[in-house]
C-alpha angles and dihedrals in degrees: 000000000000147000128283123193137183121183114203111191120193092231118188117252096260089049098246136100122216132218110281093019124126121254106204139155146115137285114213110194143159131200128202119190097323119131097235113170099189143335122244116201112189140172115221136184127174141153131216130190130192121178123182114200098182143291095290098029098056132212138287130216137189138171139181136184122226106178136357115170132146142186124203129223117202117209133214123213096265090055091056100057115007097089093221121139111258131183136218122189124217140189128178133174122229115222117252095233105056129120127234126277109267141169115193122186134153097041098125106288094336131131115179119167128176111180143165129197146170111238127197117191126185105205107216124200122221135079097258100034127106128215118250112234129191123186133186123183121229125197122232126194118196114180098159116125135169105235108237100159129075119288095189129071116288127194126198131182118203132180123204114202113206122205111247134166108199103025136062092203100099110130129112109186122201124194114182133171123189119193097217137358090203117070141172120234103269090020124133123264111206121188126170119189145169128206120194118195106210093163137092094246134072120255104230093215145316115241132192122196140175106230130196112215125196125195122190128203134199122218091243100040126073098200126063113278095197135018128192131176132189134181118255106238117254095008106108139086135197131204130211123258117303102214124216108283095015133104138217124217120178147123136244113210120170139156112242117236108262093231102059122090140152120262110217107152101075128090092206102053140013118200111196136159136232134191104223120202111194130191105203110212132187124255133309089026119085122236114255122226132198108197119199115191118224137192114211120190148075126295140170108266091206091057092230101119105025090105095056104034096064122021128209115285102206139321095280112115121237116273121263116261095253132027122191093189135020134181091237118096111248096173 
């Protein structure tokens, strides 16, 4: 006696569902001498966040539901005891405004999971009986963004003043131009920059990096409770020494990986990107960072569906186009 179950999901060719798409398939099951009253087939999606900030600071939590819908299969007497293989069709619609599947571990004391699954539950009658549950995860990829940064070239001129005792030559001037702060996955990042070393020391190097930035939010706190950044692999460059009185003028052009994108439609976590231009200085001077926020994702060029394909993430306004400093560690 017992219950057997096989869930067959009509998965897209690339293995991932997208917001607004249909999740359909068939459940093949057999029941032998088990008092099953009905079968509940459900599609569930939810997120949970747990951030531990230290023994004396405490921890923060957050959670959100993305989808929870079900269909019921009523059984006749033959279905309950025959042992024959029966089938039940199902079809659900994913909401338009949901984030991607994600499991984040290993970032300080942060656990952040956003998961979707197809659940089949055989509801068993009887006081000392337990329902039989079968689950199968599905992958959701949501790359939609609402462009909030500049999509046209922007130029910024910055001056870093070094502390010197015996010399008045203490300026490092940076001029940088980015073609667009909003990019598609696999698109091309184009940055042109100049560094003028008007000091009496040599600049060790000028480095450019693409950085992935995570911000986590508690359900009762409006500002981010934790921020973590990490460099995107194979997305960096490094110049030679810029000697005293000399200048560097160059470009950094690179194709983005096709599998990276911002996450904006969650209230627990935001994943964004930044192009970081770092002037590496000798001790005791601190390195100087110019941080250029980026949005990476897909959007409707006609602007007709941007308001529905990706919802607001929280009440924090979008970042300014350029940031000279940031409370993240870019060393």
